[in-house]
FIFIZA-190370 format. One record per residue: residue number from 1; residue in one letter; z, x, y of N, C-alpha, C, O, CB in turn. Coordinates in steps of 0.05 Angstrom, whole numbers, plus 32768, in hexadecimal, padded with zeros to 4 digits. Glycine has a CB too. Layout:
  pos  code    nZ    nX    nY   caZ   caX   caY    cZ    cX    cY    oZ    oX    oY   cbZ   cbX   cbY
  NUM     A     Z     X     Y     Z     X     Y     Z     X     Y     Z     X     Y     Z     X     Y
...
END
This chain:
  pos  code    nZ    nX    nY   caZ   caX   caY    cZ    cX    cY    oZ    oX    oY   cbZ   cbX   cbY
    1     M  806F  7F26  808F  8054  7F25  8084  8050  7F3C  8070  805A  7F53  8075  803F  7F27  809B
    2     L  8042  7F36  805B  803B  7F4A  8047  801E  7F52  804D  800C  7F42  804D  803E  7F3F  802A
    3     H  801A  7F6C  8053  8000  7F77  8059  7FF5  7F83  803E  8000  7F97  8034  8001  7F8D  8070
    4     I  7FE0  7F77  8034  7FD4  7F80  801B  7FBB  7F90  8021  7FA8  7F86  802D  7FCE  7F68  8008
    5     I  7FBB  7FA9  8018  7FA5  7FBB  801E  7F98  7FC3  8003  7FA6  7FCD  7FF1  7FAE  7FD5  802D
    6     N  7F7E  7FBF  8001  7F70  7FC5  7FE7  7F5A  7FD8  7FE9  7F4E  7FDF  7FD5  7F66  7FAB  7FDC
    7     K  7F53  7FE2  8001  7F3C  7FF4  8003  7F45  8011  8006  7F59  8017  8012  7F2B  7FEC  801C
    8     S  7F35  8022  7FFA  7F3B  803F  7FFB  7F3A  8049  8018  7F2A  803F  8028  7F26  804F  7FEB
    9     P  7F4C  805B  801F  7F4C  8066  803B  7F33  8076  8040  7F2D  807D  8057  7F65  8077  803F
   10     F  7F24  807D  802B  7F0B  808C  802E  7EF3  8079  8032  7EDD  8082  8039  7F06  809D  8015
   11     D  7EF7  805F  802D  7EE2  804B  802F  7EE4  803B  8049  7ECF  8036  8055  7EE3  8038  8017
   12     R  7EFC  8034  8051  7F00  8023  8068  7F18  802C  8078  7F2A  8038  806D  7F03  8005  8060
   13     P  7F1A  8026  8092  7F31  802E  80A2  7F47  8019  80A1  7F57  8017  80B5  7F28  8032  80BF
   14     T  7F4A  800A  808C  7F5D  7FF5  808A  7F7A  7FFF  808E  7F89  7FF3  809D  7F5B  7FE7  806F
   15     L  7F81  8015  8081  7F9C  801F  8084  7FA2  8026  80A1  7FB8  8021  80AB  7F9F  8038  8072
   16     D  7F8E  8032  80AF  7F92  8038  80CB  7F97  801F  80DC  7FA8  801F  80EE  7F79  8047  80D6
   17     T  7F88  800A  80D6  7F8B  7FF1  80E4  7FA7  7FE5  80E0  7FB4  7FDD  80F3  7F76  7FDD  80DC
   18     V  7FB0  7FE4  80C7  7FCA  7FDA  80C1  7FE0  7FEA  80CF  7FF3  7FE0  80DA  7FCF  7FD9  80A2
   19     L  7FDD  8004  80CE  7FF0  8016  80DB  7FF1  8011  80F9  8007  8012  8105  7FE8  8034  80D6
   20     R  7FDB  800B  8105  7FD9  8006  8122  7FE3  7FEB  812A  7FF0  7FE9  813F  7FBC  800A  812B
   21     V  7FDE  7FD6  811B  7FE3  7FBB  8125  7FFA  7FAC  8117  8005  7F99  8122  7FCB  7FAB  8122
   22     A  8001  7FB4  80FF  8015  7FA5  80F0  8031  7FA8  80FD  8039  7FBE  8104  8016  7FAE  80D3
   23     Q  803E  7F92  80FF  8059  7F91  810A  806D  7F85  80F5  806E  7F6D  80F2  805A  7F80  8124
   24     G  807A  7F96  80E7  808E  7F8D  80D3  8082  7F83  80BA  806A  7F85  80B5  809F  7F78  80DF
   25     G  8093  7F79  80A8  808A  7F6F  808E  808B  7F86  807A  809D  7F97  807A  806F  7F64  8090
   26     A  8077  7F86  8069  8075  7F9A  8054  8057  7F9E  804E  8046  7F8D  8055  8084  7F92  803A
   27     A  8051  7FB5  8043  8035  7FBC  803B  8034  7FC0  801D  8045  7FCC  8011  802B  7FD5  804B
   28     L  801E  7FB7  8011  8019  7FBA  7FF5  7FFD  7FC6  7FF2  7FE9  7FBA  7FFA  801C  7FA0  7FE5
   29     L  7FFB  7FDD  7FE5  7FE2  7FEA  7FE0  7FDA  7FE3  7FC3  7FE9  7FE7  7FB0  7FE3  8009  7FE4
   30     I  7FC1  7FD9  7FC0  7FB7  7FD1  7FA6  7F9B  7FDC  7FA3  7F8F  7FE7  7FB6  7FB7  7FB2  7FA2
   31     E  7F90  7FD9  7F8B  7F74  7FE2  7F85  7F70  7FFF  7F8F  7F80  8010  7F8A  7F60  7FCE  7F92
   32     D  7F59  8004  7F9D  7F53  801F  7FA6  7F65  802A  7FBC  7F64  8042  7FC2  7F36  8020  7FAF
   33     A  7F74  8018  7FC9  7F86  8021  7FDF  7F9E  8032  7FD4  7FAA  8041  7FE3  7F91  8009  7FEE
   34     V  7FA3  8030  7FBA  7FBA  803E  7FAF  7FB8  805C  7FB2  7FCC  806B  7FB2  7FBE  8037  7F91
   35     V  7F9F  8066  7FB3  7F9B  8083  7FB6  7FA9  808E  7FCF  7FB1  80A5  7FD0  7F7D  808A  7FB7
   36     A  7FAB  807E  7FE4  7FB8  8087  7FFD  7FD5  808D  7FFA  7FE1  809C  800A  7FB4  8071  8012
   37     A  7FE2  8082  7FE5  7FFF  8086  7FE1  8005  809D  7FCE  801A  809E  7FC2  800B  806D  7FD6
   38     T  7FF2  80B0  7FCA  7FF6  80C5  7FB7  7FF6  80E1  7FC5  7FE9  80E5  7FD9  7FE0  80C5  7FA3
   39     R  8006  80F2  7FB9  8008  810E  7FC3  7FEC  811B  7FC2  7FDD  8117  7FAF  801C  811F  7FB2
   40     G  7FE6  8129  7FD7  7FCC  8137  7FD8  7FB6  8127  7FE6  7FA1  8132  7FED  7FC3  813E  7FBD
   41     C  7FBA  810D  7FEA  7FA6  80FD  7FF7  7FA9  8101  8015  7FBF  8101  8020  7FAA  80DE  7FF0
   42     I  7F92  8104  8022  7F92  8109  803F  7F9E  80F1  804F  7FA7  80F5  8065  7F76  810F  8049
   43     A  7F9E  80DA  8043  7FA8  80C2  8050  7FC6  80BE  804B  7FD2  80AB  8056  7F99  80A9  8047
   44     A  7FD2  80CE  803B  7FEF  80CB  8034  8001  80CB  804C  8015  80BD  804D  7FF7  80E0  8020
   45     N  7FFA  80DB  8060  800A  80DC  8078  800A  80C2  8087  801D  80BB  8095  8000  80F2  808B
   46     K  7FF4  80B2  8085  7FF3  8098  8091  8005  8084  8083  8012  8073  808F  7FD6  808D  8091
   47     V  8007  8087  8069  8019  8076  8059  8036  807D  8060  8047  806B  8063  8014  807A  803B
   48     V  803C  8096  8064  8057  809F  806D  805E  8092  8088  8074  8089  808C  8059  80BE  806E
   49     E  804B  8093  809A  804F  8086  80B5  8053  8068  80B2  8064  805D  80C0  8037  808C  80C7
   50     L  8043  805B  80A1  8046  803F  809D  8062  8038  8091  806E  8024  8099  8030  8034  808A
   51     A  806C  8049  807F  8086  8045  8073  809D  8047  8087  80B3  803E  8082  808A  805A  805C
   52     K  8098  8054  809E  80AC  8054  80B3  80AE  803A  80C1  80C2  8033  80CE  80A5  806B  80C7
   53     K  8098  802A  80C0  8097  800F  80CD  80A0  7FF9  80BA  80AB  7FE5  80C4  807B  800A  80D7
   54     M  809A  7FFC  80A0  809F  7FE6  808D  80A0  7FF1  8071  8096  8007  806C  8089  7FD0  8090
   55     P  80AC  7FE3  805E  80AB  7FEC  8042  808E  7FEC  8038  807E  7FDB  803E  80BC  7FD9  8030
   56     V  8087  8001  8029  806D  8004  801D  806F  8003  7FFF  807F  8012  7FF3  805F  801E  8028
   57     Y  805E  7FF3  7FF3  805E  7FF0  7FD6  8042  7FF7  7FCC  802E  7FF5  7FDB  8066  7FD3  7FCD
   58     V  8040  7FFF  7FB3  8026  8005  7FA7  8026  7FF9  7F8B  803B  7FF9  7F7D  8021  8024  7FA5
   59     L  8010  7FEE  7F83  800E  7FE1  7F69  800A  7FF5  7F52  7FF6  8003  7F51  7FF6  7FCD  7F69
   60     G  801F  7FF6  7F41  801F  800A  7F2C  8007  8009  7F19  7FFC  801E  7F12  8038  8006  7F1C
   61     P  7FFF  7FF1  7F0F  7FE8  7FF1  7EFD  7FCF  7FFC  7F0A  7FBE  8008  7EFC  7FE3  7FD4  7EF4
   62     D  7FCB  7FF9  7F24  7FB4  8005  7F31  7FB6  8023  7F33  7FA2  8032  7F31  7FB0  7FF9  7F4D
   63     L  7FCF  802D  7F37  7FD3  804A  7F36  7FCC  8055  7F1B  7FBE  8069  7F18  7FF1  8051  7F3E
   64     E  7FD6  8048  7F06  7FD2  8051  7EEA  7FB4  8050  7EE3  7FAA  8062  7ED6  7FE1  803F  7ED7
   65     A  7FA6  803C  7EEC  7F89  8039  7EE6  7F7A  8050  7EF2  7F64  8057  7EE8  7F7F  801F  7EF1
   66     R  7F84  805C  7F08  7F77  8072  7F15  7F83  808E  7F0F  7F7B  80A2  7F1A  7F78  806E  7F33
   67     G  7F96  808E  7EFC  7FA2  80A7  7EF3  7FB4  80B4  7F09  7FB7  80CC  7F0A  7F8D  80BB  7EEB
   68     L  7FC0  80A3  7F1A  7FD0  80AD  7F31  7FED  80A6  7F30  7FFB  80AA  7F43  7FC4  80A3  7F4A
   69     A  7FF6  809B  7F1A  8011  8090  7F18  8027  80A6  7F1D  803D  809F  7F26  8016  8084  7EFD
   70     D  8021  80BF  7F17  8035  80D4  7F1B  8033  80E2  7F36  803F  80F7  7F39  8032  80E8  7F04
   71     R  8023  80D7  7F48  801F  80E5  7F62  8027  80D5  7F7A  801F  80DB  7F91  8002  80EC  7F65
   72     V  8038  80C0  7F77  8040  80AF  7F8D  8052  80BE  7FA0  8064  80CC  7F98  804E  8096  7F82
   73     I  804C  80BC  7FBA  805C  80CA  7FCE  8077  80BD  7FD1  807B  80A5  7FCB  804D  80CA  7FE9
   74     E  808A  80CC  7FDB  80A5  80C2  7FE0  80A5  80AC  7FF5  8096  80AD  8008  80B8  80D9  7FE8
   75     G  80B6  8098  7FF0  80B8  8082  8003  80A7  806A  7FFD  80A9  8056  800A  80B1  808C  801E
   76     V  8096  806D  7FE9  8085  8056  7FE0  8090  804C  7FC6  8095  805B  7FB3  8067  805F  7FDD
   77     Q  8093  8032  7FC4  809E  8025  7FAC  8088  801B  7F9A  8076  800D  7FA4  80B2  800E  7FB4
   78     V  8089  8021  7F81  8075  8018  7F6E  807F  7FFD  7F62  8096  7FFB  7F5A  8071  802D  7F57
   79     V  806C  7FEA  7F62  8072  7FCF  7F57  805D  7FC8  7F42  8046  7FD2  7F43  8074  7FBA  7F6D
   80     G  8065  7FB7  7F30  8052  7FAC  7F1C  8047  7F91  7F27  804B  7F8A  7F3E  805F  7FA8  7F01
   81     Y  8039  7F83  7F15  802F  7F69  7F1E  8045  7F56  7F25  8042  7F45  7F37  801D  7F5D  7F07
   82     D  805B  7F58  7F17  8072  7F46  7F1D  807D  7F4D  7F39  8085  7F3A  7F48  8088  7F49  7F08
   83     G  807D  7F66  7F40  8086  7F6E  7F5B  8072  7F64  7F70  807B  7F5C  7F86  8089  7F8C  7F5D
   84     F  8059  7F64  7F6A  8044  7F5A  7F7C  804A  7F3C  7F82  804A  7F33  7F99  8027  7F5D  7F70
   85     V  804F  7F2D  7F6D  8055  7F11  7F70  806E  7F0D  7F80  806F  7EFB  7F91  8058  7F03  7F54
   86     N  8083  7F1D  7F7B  809C  7F1A  7F8A  8097  7F20  7FA7  80A2  7F12  7FB8  80B0  7F2E  7F7F
   87     L  8087  7F34  7FAE  8082  7F3B  7FCA  8073  7F23  7FD8  807A  7F1D  7FEF  8071  7F54  7FCC
   88     V  8060  7F17  7FCA  8052  7F00  7FD6  8066  7EE9  7FDA  8065  7EDC  7FEF  803B  7EF7  7FC3
   89     A  8077  7EE5  7FC7  808B  7ECF  7FC9  809F  7ED4  7FDF  80A9  7EC1  7FEC  8099  7ECB  7FAF
   90     E  80A6  7EED  7FE4  80BA  7EF5  7FF8  80B0  7EF3  8015  80C0  7EF0  8027  80C4  7F10  7FF2
   91     H  8096  7EF5  8018  808B  7EF5  8033  807D  7EDB  803A  806D  7ED1  802A  8077  7F0D  8037
   92     R  8083  7ED1  8050  8078  7EB7  8059  805A  7EB8  805B  804C  7EA5  8053  8084  7EAE  8073
   93     N  804F  7ECE  8065  8032  7ED1  8068  8029  7EEA  805B  8037  7EFE  8058  802B  7ED2  8086
   94     C  8010  7EEA  8051  8003  7F01  8046  7FE8  7F06  8054  7FD9  7EF3  8059  7FFE  7EFE  8027
   95     Q  7FE3  7F1F  805A  7FCA  7F26  8067  7FBB  7F3A  8055  7FC5  7F50  8052  7FCE  7F32  8084
   96     S  7FA5  7F32  804B  7F94  7F45  803B  7F81  7F52  804E  7F70  7F45  805A  7F85  7F36  8023
   97     W  7F84  7F6C  8050  7F73  7F7C  8063  7F5A  7F85  8054  7F5C  7F92  803F  7F83  7F94  806E
   98     L  7F43  7F7F  805E  7F2A  7F86  8051  7F1D  7F9E  805F  7F07  7FA6  8056  7F17  7F6F  8051
END
């Protein structure tokens, strides 16, 4: 399963929920959730913990739009829109966490 997270960790506890309940698959941070995958973010440690359970990806254009492209933490893979499509195609199910 591909877990798609789009809400900021400062707005909603979505990242906490995924960390707690997700079993396998991969996680993709998009929109305002990308901030969690950056150095200096208080939620970065949660992304590191999630990366121990499954591969974690972050959408590059959303990082760039927020001026965060140079702050991605180690262990998180940056993908473009083509990578987003590939992840969706590779996983049988997708769960968008709101």
